[in-house]
BANUTI-867897 format. One record per residue (C-alpha): chain; residue in three letters; x, z, y. Coordinates in Angstrom, 3 decimals, padded with zeros to 6 digits. Each point is the difference from the previous one (the first is absolute). Layout:
BEGIN
@mol->A; type->ALA; x->X; z->Z; y->Y
...
% end
This chain:
BEGIN
@mol->A; type->MET; x->069.285; z->123.712; y->049.997
@mol->A; type->ASP; x->002.424; z->-000.297; y->003.028
@mol->A; type->VAL; x->000.075; z->003.047; y->002.271
@mol->A; type->ALA; x->-000.168; z->-000.468; y->003.761
@mol->A; type->ASP; x->002.027; z->002.294; y->002.263
@mol->A; type->VAL; x->-003.122; z->000.735; y->002.028
@mol->A; type->ILE; x->-003.586; z->-001.275; y->000.065
@mol->A; type->VAL; x->-001.611; z->000.078; y->003.429
@mol->A; type->ILE; x->-003.817; z->000.109; y->-000.083
@mol->A; type->GLY; x->-001.375; z->-001.704; y->003.090
@mol->A; type->GLY; x->001.235; z->-003.011; y->001.897
@mol->A; type->GLY; x->-001.065; z->001.001; y->003.520
@mol->A; type->GLN; x->002.223; z->001.374; y->002.710
@mol->A; type->ALA; x->000.889; z->003.077; y->-002.080
@mol->A; type->GLY; x->000.864; z->-001.917; y->-003.127
@mol->A; type->LEU; x->001.959; z->-002.595; y->001.848
@mol->A; type->ALA; x->002.085; z->002.530; y->001.898
@mol->A; type->THR; x->000.623; z->001.711; y->-003.307
@mol->A; type->ALA; x->001.093; z->-003.252; y->-001.711
@mol->A; type->TYR; x->002.356; z->-000.887; y->002.933
@mol->A; type->THR; x->001.597; z->003.487; y->-000.172
@mol->A; type->ALA; x->000.370; z->-000.115; y->-003.722
@mol->A; type->VAL; x->001.767; z->-003.395; y->000.182
@mol->A; type->SER; x->002.342; z->001.460; y->002.789
@mol->A; type->ARG; x->001.026; z->002.719; y->-002.466
@mol->A; type->GLY; x->000.784; z->-002.409; y->-002.872
@mol->A; type->VAL; x->-003.282; z->000.686; y->-001.779
@mol->A; type->VAL; x->-002.115; z->-002.770; y->-001.597
@mol->A; type->PRO; x->-003.712; z->000.669; y->000.959
@mol->A; type->VAL; x->-003.124; z->-001.460; y->-001.484
@mol->A; type->VAL; x->-002.943; z->000.046; y->002.424
@mol->A; type->LEU; x->-003.558; z->-000.054; y->-001.463
@mol->A; type->ASP; x->-002.831; z->-000.736; y->002.484
@mol->A; type->ALA; x->-003.686; z->-000.300; y->-000.733
@mol->A; type->SER; x->-000.676; z->-002.557; y->002.711
@mol->A; type->SER; x->000.234; z->-003.736; y->-000.470
@mol->A; type->ARG; x->002.158; z->-000.557; y->003.073
@mol->A; type->PRO; x->002.559; z->001.800; y->002.147
@mol->A; type->GLY; x->-000.891; z->002.360; y->002.861
@mol->A; type->GLY; x->-001.330; z->003.041; y->-001.789
@mol->A; type->SER; x->-003.211; z->001.328; y->001.593
@mol->A; type->TRP; x->000.542; z->-001.856; y->003.315
@mol->A; type->PRO; x->-001.872; z->-003.258; y->-000.857
@mol->A; type->ARG; x->-003.095; z->002.130; y->-000.668
@mol->A; type->TYR; x->-000.032; z->001.924; y->003.332
@mol->A; type->TYR; x->-002.384; z->-001.071; y->002.802
@mol->A; type->GLU; x->000.962; z->-003.121; y->001.851
@mol->A; type->SER; x->000.674; z->001.538; y->003.453
@mol->A; type->LEU; x->002.265; z->002.788; y->-001.280
@mol->A; type->THR; x->003.103; z->000.395; y->002.261
@mol->A; type->LEU; x->002.912; z->002.142; y->-000.741
@mol->A; type->PHE; x->000.257; z->003.239; y->002.005
@mol->A; type->SER; x->003.748; z->-000.228; y->000.135
@mol->A; type->PRO; x->002.091; z->-002.811; y->001.673
@mol->A; type->ALA; x->001.750; z->-002.542; y->-002.229
@mol->A; type->ARG; x->003.369; z->001.749; y->000.564
@mol->A; type->PHE; x->-001.439; z->003.085; y->-001.654
@mol->A; type->SER; x->-001.965; z->-001.870; y->-002.725
@mol->A; type->ALA; x->002.612; z->-001.462; y->-002.298
@mol->A; type->LEU; x->000.999; z->000.652; y->-003.568
@mol->A; type->PRO; x->003.725; z->000.504; y->-000.833
@mol->A; type->GLY; x->002.299; z->-003.074; y->000.411
@mol->A; type->ARG; x->-002.433; z->-002.314; y->001.776
@mol->A; type->PRO; x->-001.060; z->000.466; y->003.671
@mol->A; type->PHE; x->-003.333; z->-001.262; y->001.164
@mol->A; type->ALA; x->000.582; z->-003.383; y->001.609
@mol->A; type->GLY; x->-001.046; z->-000.778; y->003.615
@mol->A; type->ASP; x->-000.580; z->002.284; y->002.962
@mol->A; type->PRO; x->000.982; z->003.514; y->-001.246
@mol->A; type->GLY; x->-002.355; z->001.633; y->002.549
@mol->A; type->ARG; x->-003.104; z->-001.695; y->-001.206
@mol->A; type->TYR; x->-002.581; z->001.491; y->-002.268
@mol->A; type->PRO; x->-000.326; z->-002.217; y->-003.072
@mol->A; type->LEU; x->-003.447; z->-001.127; y->-001.318
@mol->A; type->ARG; x->-001.145; z->000.405; y->-003.541
@mol->A; type->ASP; x->000.849; z->-003.583; y->-000.998
@mol->A; type->GLU; x->003.425; z->000.306; y->001.451
@mol->A; type->VAL; x->000.654; z->003.051; y->-002.192
@mol->A; type->VAL; x->-001.233; z->-001.963; y->-003.067
@mol->A; type->ASP; x->002.370; z->-002.869; y->000.864
@mol->A; type->TYR; x->002.887; z->002.481; y->000.477
@mol->A; type->LEU; x->-000.622; z->001.636; y->-003.401
@mol->A; type->THR; x->-000.378; z->-003.419; y->-001.680
@mol->A; type->ALA; x->003.409; z->-000.981; y->001.320
@mol->A; type->TYR; x->001.534; z->003.295; y->-000.864
@mol->A; type->THR; x->-001.229; z->-000.322; y->-003.583
@mol->A; type->ALA; x->001.493; z->-003.475; y->-000.310
@mol->A; type->SER; x->003.402; z->001.213; y->001.275
@mol->A; type->LEU; x->000.272; z->002.882; y->-002.490
@mol->A; type->ASP; x->002.430; z->-000.294; y->-002.967
@mol->A; type->ALA; x->-002.535; z->001.718; y->-002.183
@mol->A; type->ASP; x->-002.527; z->-000.872; y->-002.758
@mol->A; type->VAL; x->-003.259; z->000.218; y->001.851
@mol->A; type->ARG; x->-003.107; z->-000.615; y->-002.246
@mol->A; type->PHE; x->-003.464; z->-000.505; y->001.520
@mol->A; type->GLY; x->-003.245; z->000.375; y->-001.909
@mol->A; type->GLN; x->001.434; z->002.984; y->-001.915
@mol->A; type->HIS; x->-002.472; z->002.833; y->000.261
@mol->A; type->VAL; x->001.681; z->003.181; y->-001.397
@mol->A; type->THR; x->-002.491; z->001.996; y->-002.041
@mol->A; type->GLU; x->002.197; z->002.703; y->-001.600
@mol->A; type->VAL; x->003.399; z->001.532; y->000.190
@mol->A; type->THR; x->001.189; z->002.119; y->-002.969
@mol->A; type->GLN; x->003.208; z->001.881; y->-000.573
@mol->A; type->VAL; x->002.146; z->-001.103; y->-002.930
@mol->A; type->PRO; x->001.463; z->003.023; y->-001.817
@mol->A; type->ALA; x->003.716; z->000.011; y->-000.184
@mol->A; type->GLY; x->001.281; z->-001.383; y->-003.330
@mol->A; type->SER; x->-003.325; z->-001.683; y->-000.999
@mol->A; type->GLN; x->000.229; z->-003.472; y->-001.280
@mol->A; type->GLY; x->003.636; z->-000.246; y->000.973
@mol->A; type->ALA; x->-000.804; z->001.086; y->003.602
@mol->A; type->ALA; x->002.904; z->002.318; y->000.311
@mol->A; type->GLY; x->-000.603; z->000.728; y->003.617
@mol->A; type->GLY; x->-003.750; z->000.137; y->-000.053
@mol->A; type->GLY; x->-001.518; z->-001.533; y->003.068
@mol->A; type->PHE; x->-003.391; z->-001.626; y->000.566
@mol->A; type->LEU; x->-002.373; z->-002.539; y->-001.457
@mol->A; type->VAL; x->-002.039; z->-001.828; y->002.645
@mol->A; type->SER; x->-003.132; z->-001.723; y->-001.257
@mol->A; type->THR; x->-002.010; z->-002.656; y->001.920
@mol->A; type->SER; x->-003.524; z->-001.387; y->-000.259
@mol->A; type->ASP; x->001.065; z->-003.157; y->-001.654
@mol->A; type->GLY; x->001.147; z->002.069; y->-003.054
@mol->A; type->SER; x->003.769; z->-000.323; y->000.740
@mol->A; type->SER; x->002.419; z->002.967; y->000.115
@mol->A; type->LEU; x->003.400; z->000.485; y->001.660
@mol->A; type->ARG; x->002.552; z->002.651; y->-000.547
@mol->A; type->ALA; x->001.957; z->001.681; y->002.897
@mol->A; type->ARG; x->002.491; z->002.765; y->000.470
@mol->A; type->ALA; x->-001.710; z->000.960; y->003.300
@mol->A; type->VAL; x->-003.366; z->-000.735; y->001.644
@mol->A; type->VAL; x->-000.820; z->000.066; y->003.770
@mol->A; type->ALA; x->-003.707; z->000.085; y->000.765
@mol->A; type->ALA; x->-000.112; z->-001.957; y->003.211
@mol->A; type->SER; x->-003.725; z->-001.095; y->-000.100
@mol->A; type->GLY; x->-000.261; z->001.967; y->003.211
@mol->A; type->GLY; x->-002.632; z->002.327; y->001.402
@mol->A; type->PHE; x->-002.505; z->-002.727; y->001.177
@mol->A; type->CYS; x->-001.337; z->-001.511; y->-003.175
@mol->A; type->SER; x->-002.844; z->002.260; y->-000.755
@mol->A; type->PRO; x->-002.637; z->000.191; y->002.805
@mol->A; type->TYR; x->-001.282; z->003.591; y->000.552
@mol->A; type->ARG; x->-003.732; z->000.281; y->000.178
@mol->A; type->PRO; x->-001.236; z->003.475; y->001.000
@mol->A; type->ALA; x->-003.039; z->001.402; y->-001.522
@mol->A; type->LEU; x->-002.148; z->000.114; y->003.246
@mol->A; type->PRO; x->-003.446; z->001.561; y->-000.401
@mol->A; type->GLY; x->-002.617; z->-002.656; y->-000.884
@mol->A; type->LEU; x->002.468; z->-002.973; y->000.154
@mol->A; type->ALA; x->-000.607; z->-000.995; y->-003.624
@mol->A; type->SER; x->-003.683; z->-000.684; y->000.822
@mol->A; type->PHE; x->000.685; z->-001.873; y->003.258
@mol->A; type->SER; x->-002.213; z->-003.130; y->-000.014
@mol->A; type->GLY; x->002.295; z->-001.937; y->002.262
@mol->A; type->ARG; x->003.508; z->-001.285; y->-000.621
@mol->A; type->VAL; x->002.897; z->002.283; y->-000.631
@mol->A; type->LEU; x->003.573; z->-001.303; y->-000.064
@mol->A; type->HIS; x->003.529; z->001.434; y->000.331
@mol->A; type->SER; x->002.338; z->-001.245; y->002.634
@mol->A; type->ALA; x->001.978; z->-001.614; y->-002.803
@mol->A; type->GLU; x->-002.855; z->-002.404; y->-000.399
@mol->A; type->TYR; x->-000.335; z->-000.820; y->003.673
@mol->A; type->ARG; x->001.442; z->-003.301; y->001.217
@mol->A; type->ASP; x->-001.479; z->-001.014; y->003.334
@mol->A; type->PRO; x->-003.022; z->000.810; y->002.229
@mol->A; type->VAL; x->-002.020; z->-003.295; y->-000.536
@mol->A; type->PRO; x->-002.222; z->001.214; y->-002.848
@mol->A; type->PHE; x->-001.018; z->003.103; y->002.029
@mol->A; type->ALA; x->-001.137; z->-001.790; y->003.158
@mol->A; type->GLY; x->-003.264; z->001.705; y->001.373
@mol->A; type->SER; x->000.115; z->002.886; y->-002.499
@mol->A; type->ARG; x->-000.055; z->003.717; y->000.497
@mol->A; type->VAL; x->003.311; z->001.270; y->-001.404
@mol->A; type->VAL; x->001.501; z->003.456; y->-000.479
@mol->A; type->VAL; x->003.726; z->000.153; y->-000.709
@mol->A; type->VAL; x->001.007; z->003.305; y->-001.657
@mol->A; type->GLY; x->003.521; z->001.112; y->000.693
@mol->A; type->GLY; x->002.307; z->000.773; y->002.909
@mol->A; type->GLY; x->003.306; z->-001.698; y->-000.868
@mol->A; type->ASN; x->001.633; z->-003.154; y->001.335
@mol->A; type->SER; x->-001.908; z->-002.405; y->-002.280
@mol->A; type->ALA; x->-003.377; z->001.704; y->000.727
@mol->A; type->VAL; x->000.543; z->-000.340; y->003.743
@mol->A; type->GLN; x->001.296; z->-003.621; y->-000.223
@mol->A; type->ILE; x->-002.871; z->-001.066; y->-002.166
@mol->A; type->ALA; x->-002.616; z->001.785; y->002.104
@mol->A; type->VAL; x->001.262; z->-001.447; y->003.276
@mol->A; type->GLU; x->000.178; z->-003.480; y->-001.499
@mol->A; type->LEU; x->-003.568; z->000.241; y->-001.414
@mol->A; type->ALA; x->-001.323; z->001.307; y->003.350
@mol->A; type->ALA; x->000.346; z->-003.485; y->001.429
@mol->A; type->VAL; x->-002.771; z->-001.335; y->-002.294
@mol->A; type->ALA; x->-001.953; z->003.046; y->-001.245
@mol->A; type->THR; x->-001.253; z->003.427; y->001.129
@mol->A; type->VAL; x->002.661; z->002.377; y->-001.349
@mol->A; type->SER; x->000.633; z->003.740; y->-000.279
@mol->A; type->ILE; x->003.180; z->001.553; y->-001.293
@mol->A; type->ALA; x->-000.811; z->003.214; y->-001.781
@mol->A; type->THR; x->002.601; z->002.674; y->-000.486
@mol->A; type->ARG; x->000.111; z->003.645; y->-000.949
@mol->A; type->GLN; x->002.528; z->000.802; y->002.773
@mol->A; type->PRO; x->000.573; z->-001.498; y->003.416
@mol->A; type->LEU; x->002.339; z->-002.999; y->000.026
@mol->A; type->ARG; x->003.607; z->000.641; y->000.695
@mol->A; type->TRP; x->002.143; z->-002.489; y->001.894
@mol->A; type->GLN; x->003.694; z->-000.920; y->-000.034
@mol->A; type->PRO; x->001.051; z->-002.233; y->002.925
@mol->A; type->GLN; x->001.744; z->-003.199; y->-001.231
@mol->A; type->ARG; x->002.633; z->000.300; y->002.742
@mol->A; type->ILE; x->001.579; z->003.062; y->001.533
@mol->A; type->LEU; x->002.190; z->-000.386; y->003.114
@mol->A; type->GLY; x->000.027; z->-003.717; y->-000.438
@mol->A; type->ARG; x->001.062; z->-000.059; y->-003.621
@mol->A; type->ASP; x->-002.029; z->-000.322; y->-003.225
@mol->A; type->PHE; x->-000.284; z->003.400; y->-001.494
@mol->A; type->HIS; x->001.607; z->-001.148; y->-003.270
@mol->A; type->TRP; x->003.241; z->-000.323; y->002.126
@mol->A; type->TRP; x->-000.328; z->003.687; y->000.847
@mol->A; type->LEU; x->-000.637; z->000.924; y->-003.627
@mol->A; type->THR; x->003.134; z->-001.798; y->-001.013
@mol->A; type->ARG; x->002.040; z->001.349; y->002.935
@mol->A; type->THR; x->-000.854; z->003.674; y->-000.716
@mol->A; type->GLY; x->000.386; z->-000.453; y->-003.809
@mol->A; type->LEU; x->-003.605; z->001.159; y->-000.599
@mol->A; type->ASP; x->-000.838; z->-003.380; y->-001.654
@mol->A; type->SER; x->002.297; z->000.737; y->-002.967
@mol->A; type->SER; x->000.004; z->003.765; y->-000.042
@mol->A; type->ARG; x->-001.679; z->001.898; y->-002.794
@mol->A; type->LEU; x->-001.142; z->002.450; y->002.704
@mol->A; type->GLY; x->-002.135; z->-002.738; y->001.576
@mol->A; type->PRO; x->-003.130; z->000.238; y->-002.285
@mol->A; type->ARG; x->000.033; z->003.833; y->000.320
@mol->A; type->LEU; x->-000.199; z->-000.218; y->003.781
@mol->A; type->SER; x->-003.142; z->-002.160; y->-000.073
@mol->A; type->LYS; x->-003.123; z->001.972; y->-000.067
@mol->A; type->GLY; x->-003.630; z->-001.018; y->-000.261
@mol->A; type->THR; x->-001.358; z->-003.461; y->-000.082
@mol->A; type->VAL; x->002.167; z->-003.215; y->000.356
@mol->A; type->PRO; x->000.165; z->-001.111; y->003.617
@mol->A; type->VAL; x->-001.095; z->-003.475; y->000.957
@mol->A; type->ILE; x->002.848; z->-002.090; y->001.474
@mol->A; type->ASP; x->-001.384; z->-001.462; y->003.241
@mol->A; type->ASP; x->001.409; z->-002.222; y->002.750
@mol->A; type->GLY; x->-003.083; z->000.911; y->002.104
@mol->A; type->ARG; x->-002.478; z->-002.467; y->-001.339
@mol->A; type->TYR; x->-001.473; z->002.028; y->-002.778
@mol->A; type->ARG; x->-000.515; z->003.209; y->002.113
@mol->A; type->ALA; x->-001.600; z->-002.127; y->002.712
@mol->A; type->ALA; x->-002.405; z->-001.488; y->-002.482
@mol->A; type->ILE; x->-001.047; z->003.411; y->-001.255
@mol->A; type->ARG; x->-000.553; z->001.248; y->003.573
@mol->A; type->ALA; x->-002.264; z->-003.038; y->000.615
@mol->A; type->ALA; x->-001.930; z->000.883; y->-003.185
@mol->A; type->ARG; x->001.001; z->-003.408; y->-001.557
@mol->A; type->PRO; x->000.003; z->001.597; y->-002.562
@mol->A; type->GLU; x->-001.479; z->003.352; y->000.575
@mol->A; type->ARG; x->001.593; z->002.968; y->-001.692
@mol->A; type->ARG; x->-002.299; z->002.477; y->-001.666
@mol->A; type->ALA; x->000.348; z->002.993; y->-002.201
@mol->A; type->LEU; x->-000.334; z->-000.794; y->-003.672
@mol->A; type->PHE; x->-003.701; z->-000.276; y->-001.111
@mol->A; type->ARG; x->-001.449; z->002.834; y->-002.114
@mol->A; type->ARG; x->-001.346; z->-002.263; y->-002.655
@mol->A; type->VAL; x->-001.361; z->-003.426; y->-000.937
@mol->A; type->ASP; x->-003.688; z->-000.313; y->-000.751
@mol->A; type->GLY; x->-001.058; z->-003.465; y->-001.198
@mol->A; type->ASP; x->001.007; z->-002.404; y->002.663
@mol->A; type->ASP; x->000.341; z->002.787; y->002.585
@mol->A; type->VAL; x->002.889; z->002.222; y->000.963
@mol->A; type->VAL; x->-000.874; z->003.445; y->001.294
@mol->A; type->TRP; x->002.258; z->001.065; y->002.826
@mol->A; type->PRO; x->001.106; z->003.632; y->000.591
@mol->A; type->ASP; x->-002.688; z->000.484; y->002.630
@mol->A; type->GLY; x->-002.720; z->-000.990; y->-002.523
@mol->A; type->ALA; x->-000.586; z->-003.414; y->001.485
@mol->A; type->ARG; x->-000.627; z->-002.791; y->-002.555
@mol->A; type->GLU; x->001.228; z->-003.534; y->000.418
@mol->A; type->ARG; x->-000.368; z->-003.135; y->-002.038
@mol->A; type->VAL; x->003.371; z->-001.430; y->-001.045
@mol->A; type->ASP; x->000.795; z->-003.328; y->-001.613
@mol->A; type->VAL; x->003.627; z->000.601; y->-001.084
@mol->A; type->ILE; x->002.286; z->002.909; y->-000.580
@mol->A; type->ILE; x->003.728; z->-000.755; y->-000.142
@mol->A; type->LEU; x->002.186; z->002.696; y->-001.579
@mol->A; type->ALA; x->003.350; z->-000.104; y->001.759
@mol->A; type->THR; x->000.965; z->003.150; y->-001.923
@mol->A; type->GLY; x->003.463; z->-000.906; y->-001.264
@mol->A; type->PHE; x->001.475; z->-000.538; y->-003.418
@mol->A; type->ARG; x->001.467; z->001.915; y->-002.914
@mol->A; type->PRO; x->002.982; z->-000.972; y->-002.251
@mol->A; type->GLY; x->-001.056; z->-002.093; y->-002.933
@mol->A; type->LEU; x->002.182; z->001.547; y->-002.737
@mol->A; type->SER; x->-002.368; z->000.162; y->-003.006
@mol->A; type->TYR; x->002.640; z->-001.764; y->-002.115
@mol->A; type->LEU; x->002.005; z->003.284; y->000.121
@mol->A; type->ALA; x->-002.874; z->002.172; y->-001.215
@mol->A; type->GLY; x->001.533; z->000.744; y->-003.423
@mol->A; type->THR; x->003.549; z->000.742; y->001.206
@mol->A; type->GLY; x->-000.505; z->003.420; y->001.704
@mol->A; type->ALA; x->001.088; z->-001.508; y->003.284
@mol->A; type->LEU; x->-003.294; z->000.794; y->001.686
@mol->A; type->ASP; x->-001.885; z->003.201; y->000.805
@mol->A; type->GLY; x->-003.631; z->000.524; y->-000.812
@mol->A; type->ARG; x->-001.109; z->-001.990; y->003.016
@mol->A; type->GLY; x->002.157; z->-003.059; y->-000.779
@mol->A; type->VAL; x->002.533; z->000.925; y->002.630
@mol->A; type->PRO; x->003.658; z->-000.572; y->-000.927
@mol->A; type->LEU; x->002.296; z->002.962; y->-000.625
@mol->A; type->HIS; x->003.176; z->-000.846; y->001.876
@mol->A; type->ASP; x->002.662; z->001.140; y->002.415
@mol->A; type->GLY; x->000.738; z->-002.725; y->002.578
@mol->A; type->GLY; x->-001.143; z->-002.622; y->-002.491
@mol->A; type->VAL; x->001.881; z->001.160; y->-003.060
@mol->A; type->SER; x->-002.280; z->001.275; y->-002.764
@mol->A; type->THR; x->000.307; z->003.715; y->-000.583
@mol->A; type->SER; x->-001.563; z->-000.237; y->-003.408
@mol->A; type->VAL; x->001.082; z->-003.282; y->-001.595
@mol->A; type->PRO; x->003.774; z->-000.841; y->000.052
@mol->A; type->GLY; x->000.735; z->-003.691; y->000.832
@mol->A; type->LEU; x->-003.188; z->-000.399; y->002.038
@mol->A; type->GLY; x->-000.177; z->-000.510; y->003.758
@mol->A; type->PHE; x->-002.513; z->-000.887; y->002.691
@mol->A; type->VAL; x->000.294; z->-002.225; y->003.161
@mol->A; type->GLY; x->-002.652; z->-000.667; y->002.645
@mol->A; type->LEU; x->-001.980; z->003.187; y->-000.145
@mol->A; type->GLU; x->-001.334; z->001.151; y->003.347
@mol->A; type->ARG; x->002.301; z->002.653; y->001.589
@mol->A; type->GLN; x->002.168; z->000.007; y->-003.140
@mol->A; type->ARG; x->003.041; z->000.979; y->001.937
@mol->A; type->SER; x->-000.773; z->-000.760; y->003.677
@mol->A; type->PHE; x->-002.539; z->-001.405; y->002.478
@mol->A; type->ALA; x->001.078; z->-003.466; y->-000.966
@mol->A; type->SER; x->-000.026; z->000.294; y->-003.813
@mol->A; type->ALA; x->-003.014; z->-002.362; y->-000.473
@mol->A; type->THR; x->001.061; z->-002.470; y->002.567
@mol->A; type->LEU; x->002.115; z->-003.265; y->-000.023
@mol->A; type->ARG; x->002.823; z->001.834; y->001.894
@mol->A; type->GLY; x->-000.053; z->003.063; y->-002.149
@mol->A; type->VAL; x->-000.197; z->-001.203; y->-003.612
@mol->A; type->GLY; x->003.628; z->-001.018; y->-000.133
@mol->A; type->ARG; x->001.276; z->003.369; y->000.875
@mol->A; type->ASP; x->-002.172; z->001.589; y->-002.699
@mol->A; type->ALA; x->000.968; z->-002.621; y->-002.525
@mol->A; type->ALA; x->003.663; z->000.773; y->000.513
@mol->A; type->HIS; x->-000.594; z->003.719; y->-000.393
@mol->A; type->VAL; x->-002.082; z->-000.408; y->-003.177
@mol->A; type->LEU; x->002.279; z->-002.503; y->-001.701
@mol->A; type->ASP; x->003.111; z->001.964; y->000.736
@mol->A; type->ALA; x->-001.595; z->003.068; y->-001.527
@mol->A; type->LEU; x->-001.105; z->-001.928; y->-003.111
@mol->A; type->LEU; x->003.499; z->-001.610; y->-000.500
@mol->A; type->ARG; x->001.510; z->003.401; y->000.002
@mol->A; type->GLN; x->-002.201; z->001.031; y->-002.884
@mol->A; type->PRO; x->001.698; z->000.006; y->-003.561
@mol->A; type->ALA; x->-001.742; z->-003.068; y->-001.376
@mol->A; type->HIS; x->001.636; z->-002.217; y->002.613
@mol->A; type->ARG; x->003.283; z->001.788; y->000.213
@mol->A; type->SER; x->000.559; z->-000.446; y->-003.700
@mol->A; type->ARG; x->-000.448; z->-003.850; y->000.216
@mol->A; type->GLY; x->001.452; z->-000.844; y->003.253
@mol->A; type->THR; x->-002.181; z->-001.784; y->002.642
@mol->A; type->ARG; x->-000.112; z->-003.499; y->-001.259
@mol->A; type->GLY; x->-002.525; z->-000.642; y->-002.753
@mol->A; type->SER; x->-001.471; z->-003.091; y->-001.658
@mol->A; type->ARG; x->-002.754; z->-002.179; y->001.358
@mol->A; type->VAL; x->-003.354; z->000.077; y->-001.806
@mol->A; type->ALA; x->-000.935; z->-003.379; y->-001.496
@mol->A; type->ARG; x->-002.897; z->-001.667; y->001.750
% end
């Protein structure tokens, strides 16, 4: 069995940035992605999703976003960008490859003098690699909190990952749970066709899109906070909603109304903190995501909650293993288009300094298709 220099798990923005960086360092990557097409998670996001950062701050390494650099690209533009980026890579990118398990190969077993990893996929195939980068990102496993009574709700419950557009909800009574950017975007969009409340534990926090005439991403870059490891430590509390004025105005106009999170769900009613009961048709959980890293369960790379053990994306428990695309992995921007390239460079440089790669040089052999 041939041995790849590095296997990258995930072909979205994190995996693509990792593959590009590997090639730039003379390393031959194999990218395994569970989807049937390029674009990572982006094709599955809701149709109206717009980037919060301008195009000039939304590019992967080596390929600027085409067009007006000051515009805010739409979902489909991002999909097209990632599709073109994939096609331009000098890398072996394989779609329809759902990784089910990664195991460590003991040094010296079956002629594997340097150890490494065996990566298994759902179609029964296996690949060997000297290093593995888990780049499936932090947005592939929707988080559904255990809200009181939600399991017995007689209406419809869905996660924001399942939301596409407002048409199916016209005329409905909808409660959106969550106070982040997606929650507010979805709630405001739905309020045009439905009666909507956005329910949060804490008041909404706001981040102006522009400060002194410039997008706030310009200021993050100018001050160095965007790439600083201090950035995540300076951020306290809930994530602020990035707003150009439209969303706050909609909330002020109660379209949608913001309410404190309900106490419980009872049948088809929600019970609000003041004891009032209200019939609801749909509850949308815009409650975020968790990393989907179950394929690493047997390696010792995760803690008891399934959270990766790492320092800046380099595994602290499994040599030769790295992570790219985790939220706040090294900076504010770690899980974004603009940030994954920096993290990929940091992780790959660290892995290439480890003994398994130093003993062989950087150029390995391609794995047969």
